[in-house]
N, C-alpha and C positions, 0 to 999 in steps of 0.2 A: 392179582395180579398184579407188580411192581409195572412203574411208570416205561421202565427200559425193555418190559415185556412186550408195550404196547407201540415201542418203537419200529418202522421197516428196518428192515437187515435184508441188505444184496450185497452179497461179494463173491465175488468167483474163487474159486474152491481148486481147478485144475481148468487148461485149456490143452488140449491133445487132437491131434491129428486120427481121426476115429478109420478114414478109410481113404485110399489113395491109388488110381489107377491110372497108366499112361498106353495108348495105344496107339500107334504107326504103322499102317495095315499095309502101307505100300514104299515102307522102307526097302533098300537105300534110294532106290527112283527117284521118290519123292522129293531128295534133295538137291536135284539137276533143276528142279521146275525154279525159274524167277519169278512169278508171277505172284502178287496179293491174293492172298485167301482170304474169304468171307467167312466172317468170324459168329460162329451161333451158342450163346450163353441160355441156358436153362438153369433155376433156383430152384430149390425147396428148403425147407426150414421143419423143423419139428421141435416138438419138446415134450419130456414127459419127467414124470416123478418119480425119485428114487428112494424116498424116505422121505419124512415127514421134515418138511423144509429143504430138499434140497431137492433139488432138478437139473436134468442134463435138458441141454438146446443142443441142437444141431444144424448146422447149415452146410448143402449140399449142392455146389456148383458143378454144370456139366459143360465144358466148353467142345465143340465142335469146328475147326479149320475146314473147310473144302475148298477144293478148284474145280467150278464145278457139279459134278456128283463124285468127285473122288477124294473121297476124306483123307486128309494131310494127319492129322493127329487127333485124337480127342481127349483130352485129359476131365478125370470124375475125379472130385474132390471131396470131404467131409470132412468137416473142422466141426468138433464139439466140445463144449464148455459143460463144466460142473459149476453149478451156481445154488449159491445159499439164500434164497429168501423165505423170509418171515414176516409176521407182523403185516402180510401185506392182505389185504380183503380178496378171497377165494375168487371172485367174478374180474378180477382185473392181474392174476399169475398167467392167463393165456397171453395178453396184452405186453407184460414183462417179456413173456418166453417169446415173443413173435415181433415184438420191437427191441428192447434193451439188450437181451444178448445178443440176434445177430448183429447188431448195430458191433458189439466188443466180438465179436465171431470174424465179421466181415475180413478187415484187412489183414487176420493170419490168413484164412481162406488164397485172401486175394495174391499175397506172398508167396504163398504154395502154389499156387496154378503158377504163376510167372515165374518162378525158380525153375521147377519140373520144366516146362515148355522151353526155357530156356539149354538144361541140363540136357536137352534131349536133341540140340540143337538146331534149335528154333528161333525165333526173335520173341523176347519175350511180351506176353501177352498182358495189357493190363487193363484189368475190370476195370467198369466206370463205378463210382458211388450208388451206393441202392438206399433210395428212402424207404426202412423197411415200414415207419410210421404207415406210408403213406399208401404200402400194401396190404397191409393189415387194415385199415379203415376199408377200404377197397375188399377184401375177403369181409366184412364183418356187415358193409352194405350190399354184398353176392347174398351170402348167409341170411340177412331177413326178408331180402326179399325174395327168396327160396321156403323163407316159412311162412308166406301169405300165400 
């Protein structure tokens, strides 16, 4: 093995919208409402190997805006990326897929959600930054706690 083979490689091959949906169940009446909705955001990440050294990471964001029990809109966006990850120890790849890749993808999904909501006739929704490293550490702590 040459020294170049041992060097870690991390590169973005492709970033794309994998899935996108918008629902406005109470249109057009909902546009007459003047109240500020309550916004709820759910987030999920996943990663999988496509071939040797090539992985797909997906971050899925679901944003629901409600006025009381009435849904104003619901947006679900899955932003994906294909990443080349080589020369990284096997036990560290899950961390790369759970932290580094979502950190790259989040600004894209944030823009997609804001744009779709705005095009639907609502004020844009600005998603707050996410600390994926802290989320991953929390998941690892929960998993090690469940293992005992």
